[in-house]
DOFIDREN-906492 format. One record per residue (C-alpha): residue number from 1; y, x negated, z negated. Coordinates in steps of 0.05 Angstrom, whole numbers, padded with zeros to 5 digits. Each point is the difference from the previous one (the first is absolute). Layout:
N
    i       v       u       w
  NUM       Y       X       Z
...
This chain:
856
    i       v       u       w
    1   00000   00000   00000
    2   00069  -00027   00019
    3   00045  -00020  -00056
    4   00055   00050  -00016
    5   00071  -00020   00017
    6   00054  -00004  -00053
    7   00030   00064   00030
    8  -00067   00037  -00007
    9  -00007  -00022  -00072
   10   00071   00021  -00016
   11  -00011   00067   00035
   12  -00061   00014  -00042
   13   00039  -00014  -00063
   14   00057   00045   00020
   15  -00046   00057   00022
   16  -00035  -00003  -00068
   17   00064   00012  -00040
   18   00019   00067  -00028
   19   00072  -00014   00019
   20  -00018  -00003   00074
   21  -00043   00062  -00002
   22   00054   00041  -00033
   23   00056  -00024   00047
   24  -00043   00010   00062
   25  -00020   00070  -00021
   26   00073   00019  -00009
   27   00016  -00030   00068
   28  -00054   00042   00034
   29   00028   00063  -00030
   30   00066  -00012   00036
   31  -00028  -00008   00071
   32  -00025   00069   00018
   33   00044   00024   00057
   34  -00013   00074  -00012
   35   00018   00002  -00074
   36   00040  -00064  -00015
   37  -00016   00003  -00074
   38   00046  -00036  -00048
   39  -00034  -00059  -00032
   40   00017  -00038  -00063
   41   00001  -00067   00036
   42   00053  -00045  -00031
   43   00039  -00058   00031
   44  -00045  -00048  -00039
   45  -00061   00036   00028
   46   00027  -00006   00071
   47   00013  -00074  -00011
   48  -00069  -00011  -00027
   49  -00033   00037   00058
   50   00039  -00042   00051
   51  -00022  -00064  -00036
   52  -00072   00024   00000
   53   00002   00019   00073
   54   00028  -00068   00018
   55  -00062  -00032  -00031
   56  -00047   00052   00031
   57   00028  -00013   00069
   58  -00032  -00070  -00001
   59  -00067   00024  -00027
   60  -00060   00035   00033
   61   00004   00061   00046
   62  -00008   00051  -00056
   63   00059  -00031  -00037
   64   00041  -00004   00063
   65  -00012   00074   00011
   66   00025   00012  -00070
   67   00061  -00046   00009
   68   00019   00036   00065
   69  -00005   00068  -00033
   70   00043  -00021  -00059
   71   00053  -00031   00045
   72   00006   00059   00048
   73   00001   00053  -00055
   74   00055  -00038  -00037
   75   00039  -00008   00065
   76  -00003   00073   00017
   77   00014   00028  -00069
   78   00043  -00051  -00037
   79   00039  -00042   00051
   80   00061   00046  -00001
   81   00004  -00010  -00075
   82  -00014  -00075   00001
   83   00027  -00030   00064
   84  -00034  -00068  -00009
   85  -00070   00029   00001
   86  -00007  -00005   00075
   87   00010  -00075   00002
   88  -00063  -00008  -00044
   89  -00035   00058   00036
   90   00008  -00034   00068
   91  -00026  -00065  -00029
   92  -00062   00036  -00027
   93  -00011   00038   00066
   94   00001  -00066   00039
   95  -00045  -00035  -00051
   96  -00050   00057   00006
   97  -00003  -00012   00075
   98   00034   00065   00021
   99   00060  -00030   00035
  100   00009   00059   00050
  101   00018   00045  -00059
  102   00064  -00040  -00009
  103   00027   00037   00061
  104  -00008   00067  -00036
  105   00031  -00028  -00063
  106   00061  -00026   00036
  107   00008   00065   00040
  108   00015   00034  -00067
  109   00068  -00036  -00003
  110  -00028  -00059  -00038
  111   00018  -00072   00019
  112  -00052  -00041   00035
  113  -00001  -00052  -00055
  114  -00044  -00050   00037
  115   00028   00012   00070
  116  -00067   00025   00027
  117   00026   00050   00050
  118   00075  -00010  -00004
  119   00044  -00056  -00023
  120   00025   00006  -00071
  121   00060  -00034  -00031
  122  -00035   00000  -00067
  123  -00023  -00072  -00013
  124  -00070  -00017  -00026
  125  -00029  -00067  -00020
  126  -00050  -00022   00055
  127  -00035  -00047  -00048
  128  -00008   00053  -00054
  129  -00023   00051   00052
  130  -00040  -00049   00043
  131  -00059   00048  -00003
  132   00041   00055   00033
  133   00020  -00045   00058
  134  -00072  -00023   00011
  135  -00026   00071  -00001
  136   00052   00021   00051
  137  -00016  -00059   00046
  138  -00075   00014  -00004
  139   00005   00075   00011
  140   00049   00001   00057
  141  -00030   00028   00064
  142   00000  -00052   00057
  143   00027   00052   00050
  144   00059   00046  -00005
  145  -00004   00076  -00008
  146   00057   00039   00033
  147   00033  -00068   00009
  148   00002  -00011  -00076
  149  -00038  -00046  -00046
  150  -00055   00034  -00038
  151  -00037  -00016  -00065
  152  -00071   00019  -00016
  153  -00034   00015  -00066
  154  -00047  -00053  -00027
  155  -00060   00041   00024
  156   00030   00008   00070
  157   00020  -00073   00004
  158  -00069  -00026  -00020
  159  -00035   00048   00048
  160   00048  -00017   00057
  161  -00013  -00074  -00009
  162  -00076   00012   00001
  163   00006   00043   00063
  164   00042  -00054   00033
  165  -00057  -00049  -00009
  166  -00044   00048   00040
  167  -00040   00022  -00061
  168  -00038   00066   00000
  169   00018   00040  -00062
  170  -00023   00060  -00039
  171   00063   00027  -00035
  172  -00002   00045  -00060
  173   00068   00023  -00022
  174   00037   00064  -00022
  175   00030   00047   00051
  176   00070  -00025  -00014
  177  -00015  -00075   00001
  178   00031  -00010   00069
  179  -00063  -00013   00041
  180   00029   00034   00062
  181   00064  -00041   00001
  182  -00042  -00063  -00011
  183  -00044   00015   00060
  184   00060   00017   00045
  185   00032  -00067  -00018
  186  -00064  -00040   00012
  187  -00017   00034   00066
  188   00072  -00006   00024
  189  -00002  -00075  -00012
  190  -00067  -00005   00036
  191   00022   00042   00060
  192   00062  -00045   00006
  193  -00042  -00063   00000
  194  -00056   00022   00047
  195   00000   00012   00075
  196  -00059   00047  -00008
  197  -00017   00036  -00064
  198  -00043   00063  -00011
  199  -00003   00039  -00065
  200  -00042   00061  -00018
  201   00022   00040  -00061
  202  -00052   00051  -00023
  203   00025   00063  -00036
  204  -00047   00050  -00032
  205   00026   00064   00033
  206   00033   00022   00064
  207   00059   00028  -00040
  208   00021  -00071  -00021
  209   00003  -00029   00070
  210   00070   00021   00018
  211   00028  -00020  -00069
  212  -00029  -00070   00004
  213   00022  -00007   00073
  214   00072   00018  -00017
  215   00002  -00044  -00062
  216  -00026  -00062   00037
  217   00040   00012   00063
  218   00063   00006  -00041
  219  -00021  -00058  -00045
  220  -00014  -00048   00057
  221   00067   00019   00031
  222   00036  -00014  -00066
  223  -00032  -00069   00002
  224   00027  -00008   00071
  225  -00068   00006   00034
  226   00011   00053   00054
  227  -00052  -00020   00051
  228  -00064   00025  -00034
  229  -00036   00061   00028
  230  -00017   00044  -00061
  231  -00051   00051   00024
  232  -00051   00049  -00027
  233  -00036   00007   00066
  234  -00074  -00016   00005
  235   00001   00013   00075
  236   00004  -00074   00018
  237  -00006  -00028   00070
  238   00012  -00070   00025
  239   00061   00025   00037
  240   00032   00024  -00065
  241  -00007  -00066  -00037
  242   00061  -00038  -00024
  243   00003  -00067  -00037
  244   00024   00028  -00067
  245  -00034   00063  -00023
  246  -00003   00036  -00067
  247  -00052   00055  -00001
  248   00004   00054  -00054
  249  -00067   00035   00001
  250  -00047   00042  -00043
  251  -00071  -00027  -00005
  252  -00020   00053   00051
  253   00052  -00023   00051
  254  -00017  -00073  -00013
  255  -00073   00018   00013
  256   00022   00030   00067
  257   00041  -00062   00017
  258  -00060  -00045  -00014
  259  -00055   00039   00033
  260   00033   00046   00053
  261   00052  -00043   00035
  262   00009  -00066   00036
  263   00028  -00031  -00063
  264  -00029  -00069  -00007
  265   00057  -00038  -00034
  266  -00009  -00044  -00060
  267   00040   00026  -00059
  268   00047  -00045  -00039
  269   00008   00045  -00062
  270  -00040   00060  -00024
  271   00033   00041  -00056
  272  -00040   00052  -00037
  273   00046   00046  -00040
  274  -00030   00041  -00057
  275  -00060  -00045   00007
  276  -00034   00033  -00060
  277  -00017   00055   00051
  278  -00064  -00038   00014
  279  -00026   00045  -00056
  280   00021   00064   00036
  281  -00060   00045   00016
  282   00031   00024   00065
  283   00029  -00063   00031
  284  -00023  -00060  -00041
  285  -00061  -00019   00043
  286   00041   00005   00064
  287   00054  -00044  -00031
  288  -00052  -00053  -00016
  289  -00027   00004   00071
  290   00067  -00014   00034
  291   00016  -00057  -00047
  292  -00068  -00032   00014
  293   00008   00008   00075
  294   00070  -00031  -00001
  295  -00027  -00060  -00040
  296  -00059  -00008   00047
  297   00043   00001   00063
  298   00049  -00052  -00027
  299  -00059  -00044  -00022
  300  -00029   00005   00070
  301   00066  -00024   00029
  302   00006  -00054  -00054
  303   00068   00027  -00020
  304   00018   00002  -00074
  305   00018   00071  -00022
  306   00046   00008  -00060
  307  -00024   00058  -00042
  308   00047   00037  -00048
  309  -00030   00053  -00046
  310   00049   00044  -00038
  311  -00021   00042  -00060
  312   00033   00024  -00065
  313  -00023  -00014  -00072
  314  -00064  -00034   00021
  315  -00047  -00031  -00051
  316  -00040  -00039   00052
  317   00043  -00016   00062
  318  -00051  -00054   00016
  319  -00050   00055   00019
  320   00021  -00003   00073
  321  -00022  -00073   00003
  322  -00070   00022  -00021
  323  -00002   00059   00047
  324   00021  -00037   00062
  325  -00028  -00070  -00018
  326   00070  -00031  -00001
  327   00001  -00069  -00030
  328   00074  -00009   00014
  329   00026   00062  -00035
  330   00049  -00012  -00057
  331   00023   00052  -00050
  332   00070   00016  -00024
  333   00003   00048  -00058
  334   00060   00024  -00041
  335   00021   00059  -00042
  336   00073  -00023  -00001
  337   00048   00043   00040
  338   00076   00006   00008
  339  -00010   00072  -00022
  340  -00029   00015  -00069
  341  -00034   00066  -00016
  342   00005   00042  -00063
  343  -00062   00040  -00016
  344   00023   00063  -00038
  345  -00046   00049  -00034
  346   00030   00070   00001
  347  -00032   00049  -00049
  348   00017   00073   00009
  349  -00026   00048  -00051
  350   00025   00066  -00029
  351   00064  -00003   00041
  352   00020  -00067  -00026
  353   00000  -00068   00034
  354  -00006  -00071  -00025
  355   00000  -00065   00039
  356  -00034  -00064  -00021
  357   00001  -00068   00035
  358  -00068  -00031   00012
  359   00009  -00075  -00001
  360  -00052  -00055   00007
  361   00043  -00040  -00047
  362  -00013   00047  -00059
  363  -00063   00031  -00028
  364   00037   00064  -00016
  365   00041   00048   00045
  366   00075  -00003  -00011
  367   00038   00065  -00014
  368   00054   00011   00052
  369   00021   00072   00001
  370  -00014   00069  -00030
  371   00028   00069   00016
  372  -00015   00074  -00001
  373   00003   00044   00062
  374   00058   00046   00011
  375  -00012   00074   00015
  376   00025  -00012   00071
  377  -00050  -00056   00012
  378  -00057   00043  -00026
  379   00020   00058   00046
  380   00007  -00043   00062
  381  -00064  -00041  -00005
  382  -00053   00031  -00044
  383  -00027   00046   00055
  384  -00028  -00059   00039
  385  -00070  -00024  -00015
  386   00022  -00073  -00003
  387   00067   00015  -00032
  388   00000  -00064  -00044
  389   00005  -00040   00066
  390   00059   00041   00025
  391   00034  -00001  -00067
  392  -00004  -00076  -00006
  393   00025  -00010   00071
  394   00059   00047  -00012
  395   00017  -00027  -00069
  396  -00006  -00075   00013
  397   00013  -00006   00075
  398   00047  -00054   00025
  399   00028  -00011   00070
  400  -00067  -00016   00032
  401  -00063   00035  -00025
  402  -00072   00007   00023
  403  -00043   00056  -00028
  404  -00074  -00011   00011
  405  -00042   00062   00016
  406  -00076   00006   00005
  407  -00003   00041   00064
  408   00040   00020   00061
  409   00009   00073  -00023
  410   00026  -00023  -00068
  411   00045  -00051   00034
  412   00032   00054   00043
  413   00003   00054  -00053
  414   00030  -00044  -00054
  415   00052  -00027   00048
  416   00020   00072   00016
  417   00003   00020  -00073
  418   00040  -00062  -00018
  419   00049   00007   00058
  420   00017   00070  -00023
  421   00027  -00031  -00064
  422   00043  -00053   00036
  423   00069   00009   00029
  424   00010   00002   00075
  425   00020  -00069   00027
  426   00045  -00014   00059
  427  -00019  -00060   00042
  428   00003  -00004   00076
  429  -00063  -00042   00001
  430  -00039   00056  -00033
  431   00031   00051   00047
  432  -00024  -00041   00060
  433  -00072  -00001  -00027
  434   00003   00075  -00014
  435   00024   00014   00071
  436  -00057  -00043   00027
  437  -00052   00038  -00043
  438   00027   00067   00022
  439  -00003  -00019   00074
  440  -00065  -00041   00000
  441  -00042   00035  -00054
  442   00024   00069  -00023
  443   00063   00031  -00032
  444  -00043   00026  -00058
  445  -00030  -00067  -00017
  446  -00001  -00008  -00076
  447   00026  -00072   00003
  448   00067   00025   00028
  449   00020   00038  -00063
  450  -00022  -00058  -00044
  451   00043  -00049   00038
  452   00061   00044  -00009
  453  -00006  -00015  -00075
  454  -00013  -00075   00005
  455  -00075   00009  -00010
  456  -00059  -00015   00046
  457  -00075  -00002   00001
  458  -00040  -00057   00031
  459  -00075   00003   00015
  460  -00051  -00024   00051
  461   00001   00065   00039
  462   00072  -00008   00022
  463   00014  -00030   00068
  464   00017  -00074  -00005
  465   00070   00012   00029
  466   00015   00052  -00054
  467  -00024  -00047  -00054
  468   00044  -00055   00029
  469   00061   00047  -00003
  470  -00015   00016  -00073
  471  -00008  -00073  -00019
  472   00065  -00018   00036
  473   00038   00056  -00037
  474  -00028  -00024  -00066
  475   00017  -00073   00013
  476   00070   00023   00022
  477   00013   00035  -00067
  478   00000   00069   00033
  479  -00061   00026  -00037
  480  -00008  -00001  -00075
  481  -00072   00023  -00007
  482  -00063  -00009   00042
  483  -00064   00036  -00018
  484  -00059  -00040   00028
  485  -00075  -00006   00002
  486  -00046  -00061   00002
  487   00029  -00017   00069
  488   00047  -00044  -00040
  489  -00059  -00043  -00020
  490  -00013  -00021   00072
  491   00055  -00051   00002
  492   00059   00046   00016
  493   00064  -00037  -00020
  494   00036   00052  -00042
  495   00026  -00029  -00066
  496   00037   00043  -00051
  497   00033  -00008  -00068
  498  -00048   00049  -00032
  499  -00071   00023   00013
  500  -00028   00061  -00035
  501  -00076   00007  -00008
  502  -00039   00056  -00033
  503  -00077   00005  -00003
  504  -00005  -00041   00065
  505  -00059   00006   00047
  506  -00019  -00028   00068
  507  -00036   00055   00035
  508  -00045   00032  -00053
  509  -00011  -00064  -00041
  510   00045  -00028  -00054
  511   00046  -00056   00022
  512  -00027  -00071  -00004
  513   00035  -00060  -00032
  514   00016  -00028   00069
  515   00030   00065   00025
  516   00041   00010  -00063
  517   00032  -00069   00001
  518   00009   00002   00075
  519   00039   00065  -00010
  520   00037  -00027  -00060
  521   00021  -00060   00041
  522   00048   00045   00037
  523   00043   00007  -00063
  524   00061  -00043   00009
  525   00035  -00019   00064
  526  -00001  -00074   00018
  527   00069  -00033  -00012
  528   00030   00068  -00017
  529  -00032   00014  -00068
  530  -00019  -00048  -00055
  531  -00055   00047  -00020
  532  -00031   00067   00016
  533  -00030   00054  -00044
  534  -00070   00030   00004
  535  -00002   00066  -00039
  536  -00072   00015  -00019
  537  -00003   00071  -00025
  538  -00050   00023  -00053
  539  -00047  -00059   00011
  540  -00050   00030  -00049
  541  -00014   00054   00052
  542  -00016  -00049   00056
  543  -00069  -00012   00029
  544  -00019  -00066   00031
  545   00044  -00061  -00012
  546   00051   00003  -00056
  547   00057  -00051   00008
  548  -00005  -00064  -00038
  549   00047  -00058   00017
  550  -00053  -00048  -00025
  551  -00050   00027   00050
  552   00037  -00001   00067
  553  -00047  -00041   00044
  554  -00057   00027   00041
  555  -00060  -00035   00030
  556  -00007  -00001   00075
  557  -00067   00024   00025
  558  -00029   00004   00070
  559  -00024   00070   00017
  560  -00053  -00031   00044
  561  -00027  -00041  -00059
  562   00004   00056  -00051
  563  -00034   00048   00048
  564  -00058  -00045   00019
  565  -00010  -00026  -00072
  566   00009   00065  -00039
  567  -00027   00052   00049
  568  -00065  -00032   00023
  569  -00042   00063  -00013
  570   00047   00045   00040
  571   00001  -00052   00056
  572  -00076  -00003   00004
  573  -00004   00076  -00002
  574   00048   00004   00059
  575  -00038  -00053   00039
  576  -00070   00028  -00010
  577   00022   00070   00019
  578   00039  -00027   00059
  579   00064   00037  -00018
  580   00069  -00019  -00023
  581   00050   00047  -00032
  582   00075   00005   00009
  583   00002   00021  -00074
  584  -00013  -00072  -00020
  585   00040  -00038   00051
  586  -00007  -00070  -00032
  587  -00076   00004   00008
  588   00006   00020   00072
  589   00050  -00056   00015
  590  -00041  -00052  -00038
  591  -00063   00018   00039
  592   00039   00000   00065
  593   00021  -00072  -00016
  594  -00073  -00019  -00009
  595  -00019   00034   00065
  596   00055  -00034   00040
  597  -00023  -00069  -00026
  598  -00072   00018   00017
  599   00019   00021   00071
  600   00040  -00064   00010
  601  -00059  -00046  -00015
  602  -00028   00016  -00068
  603   00028   00013  -00069
  604  -00031  -00060  -00036
  605   00064  -00042   00004
  606   00041   00060  -00024
  607  -00046   00007  -00060
  608   00007  -00074  -00016
  609   00076   00006   00001
  610  -00002   00061  -00045
  611  -00042  -00038  -00051
  612   00045  -00060   00004
  613   00062   00041  -00017
  614  -00028   00039  -00060
  615  -00058  -00020  -00045
  616  -00011   00073  -00019
  617  -00034   00012   00067
  618  -00076   00002  -00008
  619  -00038  -00033   00057
  620  -00060   00046  -00002
  621   00043   00062   00004
  622   00040  -00028   00058
  623  -00065  -00018   00036
  624  -00025   00071  -00011
  625   00063   00027   00032
  626  -00007  -00050   00057
  627  -00071   00022   00014
  628   00022   00073   00008
  629   00061  -00020   00040
  630  -00044  -00039   00050
  631  -00040   00063   00012
  632   00062   00044   00010
  633   00035  -00051   00044
  634  -00060   00001   00046
  635   00014   00073   00016
  636   00072  -00013   00021
  637   00007  -00012   00074
  638   00075  -00009   00001
  639   00029  -00071   00006
  640   00023  -00030  -00066
  641   00070  -00006   00027
  642   00007   00076   00008
  643  -00028   00013  -00070
  644   00049  -00052  -00029
  645   00059   00030   00038
  646  -00016   00065  -00036
  647  -00023  -00028  -00067
  648   00031   00059  -00037
  649  -00051   00046   00035
  650  -00073   00006  -00021
  651  -00041  -00042   00050
  652  -00058   00049  -00001
  653   00047   00056   00022
  654   00028  -00046   00054
  655  -00071  -00007   00026
  656  -00011   00075  -00003
  657   00062   00010   00042
  658  -00027  -00048   00053
  659  -00066   00038   00000
  660   00038   00066   00008
  661   00037  -00029   00060
  662  -00067  -00019   00031
  663  -00027   00071  -00008
  664   00061   00040   00022
  665   00061  -00018   00043
  666   00056  -00014  -00049
  667   00071   00029   00007
  668   00047  -00054   00024
  669   00067  -00013  -00035
  670   00055   00008   00052
  671   00073  -00019   00001
  672   00043   00054  -00032
  673   00032   00015   00068
  674  -00066   00011   00035
  675  -00028   00069   00013
  676  -00059   00018  -00044
  677   00019  -00051  -00053
  678   00012   00051  -00055
  679  -00067   00035   00012
  680  -00036  -00066  -00002
  681   00036  -00022  -00064
  682  -00020   00065  -00033
  683  -00073  -00014   00017
  684   00006  -00073  -00024
  685   00030   00023  -00066
  686  -00059   00047  -00008
  687  -00049  -00058   00009
  688   00040  -00042  -00049
  689   00001   00056  -00051
  690  -00074   00014   00003
  691  -00026  -00071   00006
  692   00049  -00043  -00040
  693   00032   00050  -00048
  694  -00060   00046  -00011
  695   00044   00061   00013
  696  -00019   00057   00046
  697   00056   00050   00006
  698   00057   00015   00049
  699   00053  -00048  -00026
  700  -00005  -00040   00064
  701   00033   00060   00035
  702   00061  -00011  -00044
  703   00002  -00076  -00001
  704  -00008  -00012   00075
  705   00061   00042   00021
  706   00038  -00029  -00060
  707  -00018  -00070   00024
  708   00028   00015   00069
  709   00066   00025  -00029
  710   00003  -00062  -00044
  711  -00014  -00049   00058
  712   00050   00036   00044
  713   00058  -00021  -00046
  714  -00002   00068  -00036
  715   00058   00007  -00048
  716  -00024   00009  -00072
  717   00041   00063  -00008
  718  -00035   00030   00062
  719  -00068  -00018  -00028
  720   00019   00033  -00066
  721   00025   00062   00035
  722  -00067   00006   00035
  723  -00037  -00007  -00066
  724   00046   00052  -00033
  725  -00010   00047   00060
  726  -00074   00003  -00015
  727   00018   00024  -00071
  728   00042   00058   00028
  729  -00063   00031   00029
  730  -00017   00023  -00070
  731   00069   00011  -00032
  732   00071  -00026  -00002
  733  -00007  -00069  -00033
  734   00036  -00014  -00065
  735   00039  -00063  -00013
  736  -00059  -00025  -00041
  737  -00047   00013   00059
  738   00047  -00036   00048
  739   00001  -00062  -00045
  740  -00075   00002  -00007
  741  -00005   00001   00076
  742   00048  -00058   00004
  743  -00040  -00042  -00050
  744  -00064   00019   00036
  745   00028  -00022   00067
  746   00020  -00068  -00027
  747  -00071  -00008  -00027
  748  -00029   00021   00066
  749   00040  -00054   00035
  750  -00010  -00059  -00049
  751  -00071   00014  -00024
  752  -00033   00034   00059
  753   00035  -00021   00064
  754   00023  -00070  -00018
  755  -00060  -00019  -00042
  756  -00064   00042   00006
  757   00002   00022   00072
  758   00033  -00065   00022
  759  -00056  -00045  -00027
  760  -00056   00046   00023
  761   00031   00009   00069
  762   00005  -00075   00008
  763  -00073  -00007  -00018
  764  -00019   00056   00048
  765   00037  -00035   00057
  766  -00030  -00069  -00015
  767  -00070   00028   00002
  768   00016   00042   00062
  769   00022  -00063   00037
  770  -00065  -00034  -00020
  771  -00041   00059   00023
  772   00037   00004   00067
  773  -00009  -00074   00012
  774  -00075   00000  -00016
  775  -00007   00061   00045
  776   00040  -00031   00057
  777   00054   00054  -00002
  778   00073  -00011   00017
  779   00041  -00007  -00064
  780   00069   00006   00033
  781   00006   00074  -00019
  782  -00005  -00013  -00075
  783   00066  -00001  -00036
  784  -00014  -00055  -00051
  785   00072   00003  -00026
  786  -00008   00069  -00030
  787  -00011  -00025  -00072
  788   00064  -00041   00006
  789   00038   00062   00025
  790  -00028   00038  -00059
  791   00025  -00052  -00051
  792   00069  -00006   00031
  793   00009   00074   00017
  794   00017  -00014   00072
  795  -00029  -00024   00066
  796   00066  -00030   00022
  797   00001  -00076  -00002
  798   00073  -00004  -00019
  799  -00009   00044  -00061
  800  -00059  -00042  -00024
  801   00038  -00065   00011
  802   00060   00026  -00039
  803  -00045   00021  -00058
  804  -00034  -00068  -00001
  805   00069  -00030  -00014
  806   00004   00042  -00064
  807   00034   00064   00023
  808  -00024   00069  -00018
  809  -00032   00044   00053
  810   00060   00048   00000
  811   00050  -00057   00011
  812  -00045  -00032   00053
  813  -00004   00066   00039
  814   00076   00009  -00005
  815   00014  -00070   00026
  816  -00051   00007   00057
  817   00036   00063   00023
  818   00062  -00043   00014
  819  -00033  -00047   00051
  820  -00039   00002   00065
  821  -00022  -00073  -00009
  822  -00070  -00018  -00021
  823  -00007  -00056  -00051
  824  -00050  -00053   00018
  825  -00010  -00020  -00073
  826   00034  -00005  -00068
  827   00044  -00058   00021
  828   00024   00037   00063
  829   00014   00062  -00043
  830   00043  -00040  -00049
  831   00040  -00030   00057
  832   00014   00070   00027
  833   00022   00024  -00069
  834   00049  -00058  -00008
  835   00029   00012   00069
  836   00009   00075  -00013
  837   00022   00001  -00073
  838   00066   00033   00016
  839  -00033   00058   00037
  840  -00053   00008  -00053
  841   00051   00002  -00056
  842   00039   00054   00035
  843  -00060   00042   00019
  844  -00044  -00004  -00062
  845   00014   00036  -00065
  846   00028  -00045  -00055
  847  -00067   00005  -00037
  848  -00041  -00023   00060
  849   00051  -00053   00018
  850  -00005  -00029  -00070
  851  -00076  -00003   00008
  852   00008  -00037   00066
  853   00053  -00048  -00025
  854  -00046  -00021  -00057
  855  -00051  -00029   00048
  856   00040  -00023   00060
């Protein structure tokens, strides 16, 4: 064990004193933004805390966290009373390695005592403060941001230096630790230095693509790197290649890029955001597959691939080195952040409320606040089932608040109830969004009334464009409250001052430790708040994880490993009965992985690699699986390449489809403009429903015409009107029925068209091509682009290219209506946009113009 430094020994002595405990407890009572309780902290107490924090700032990370919290609370609550506090506060902030926070401190009309961001006429002794000068020199970014010098935190600086050396890194850090800015800076420097440089950035969901594209496009531009093509398109061809490319892709799109296109480039950097998703039952195995394939291709080309894994609050960030056999993977792990979080326990009982602070620095909870309800509060809120949540949000809300809800219906209903208690707001930005929603969705859409009162709801069923509007309004201080679901856990960048949580669940299960702290990490806005508040309401009623600041880290697990190791009996049952089930998707995907390896030359090597990465694998059980897999693989007559292209689809069902084609002439997918295309698509959807989805009803008669409207640039409002029209056959629809229809339509698009039918239609076409080729038929009549049209909601190339640049479908369709030109590729499209910016600005609505100007 390393010997403790003098600062660590001093810190332990201070922390053990009753004097410190009492002074720190009084300090914590003064920080709560919602109540601002008066504390009994004296001048001597403040002086002692500053002295203590100065020592802590040179100690270990836990002590630095404490020093930073003391300094920022004192600055925010006592600097107006004692004007010399901020000189010491800035010294502590720099010593803690949080130099960027100096900018926030000086923006509050405080001098920049050490001339970090602006020259100060206040002298300081460079010998006495040598440490400050060294820290500033070490943490200064080697390139300018917006033509200004920039300083990094200690964590950012250390990680940046490691990345510069070309090291592959697994990074575990809180949401607000500045990982995104760090990556933008590093990649900007690399793009500047290299003639050719290709990056792939994997995001977990399609909804995050546009956000990451915008952020990195803007970030690279701010670092004066304008010549990088930032694209989300997996429709690669050699003619579309440019020297500097930044792909933002889901694991599904990356899979398409690797297996369905001419893409054969070696990657320079592979970034996996939310890398803990390797444990996700729905996508984890596919995520592993694309990472393995990228590594294999770079190895074949003898080109070193820099791997960057990003995950929050991870106990074992080295797990990725084991999973992917990476000897060169380093780990960077920190809990330090420029934004601290206060964990507040809110207990509501018998119409009274008390708040306690849960701190890892104390064994007990600290009393913060106590009050009784007023008659008005009882009358307003007590009719709602989850009224403690609404009461807390109303009582303790600040300027920016997120209220977590367990389901979409609750999210919408609570936002509506809450908005009825808020005053009408008057902002032109909100009016623009309301006008858009009325024109493009429906005048009776519930979100419209909520927005009028500065309230919104945000869930996975909303169109990405609408979510983007809500996030922009929130960031622009036009919305005070957002009611959200677990969508926020998927990496959406939506920080707030306060987060309110009551009996949280994810789906039907209680919330996990990872999910809770991932959500809590949104409390506090980077370089805008010193700390954020997490209000945990009636914790004693929670099921699942109950918040404990001493238990924040989670262990990364591979869903492939946990499935094969822990579900051996279920796997063998599936294999011996020759069936898989969609109800247990991880088993299906794990066995598909075995089958693909067997088809490609045998699964023995795959089994050896599994055993090498985790000692919990049992060789005899793996061999038993292999024996059954060999037998099954012998019945599959499709090439391994086709099965791998469609690895999310059961290989046995793929084989059944081929056999069905051999028995009966299959309907051919035609271009949407060709006669007979709709009839054929209806028949294809029927085959897909019966064979792949085990459904035998008439839903194909709804989804096929709906698909054609969608691919023909159908306006969302027109699609909604059609759906509502079907309701009128029974009775005049109510506002509630209209909104149910709207939500249903959004689900039909995102879950059915863009996901379910898209992947099965792609599989259908791949197997149809194989069947035609083995039968000697002409394949020219098959429209193999139909799955792509389905995902993008158009068959027009321009509209797809515009979306690949990060624009919404609505904006892409609007822009395409203003030109007769056809874009050859993304680069050609960007050139056209730059040449026609004046026309576009005058012809597009301000809302759509803002969206365009963010990416071009």
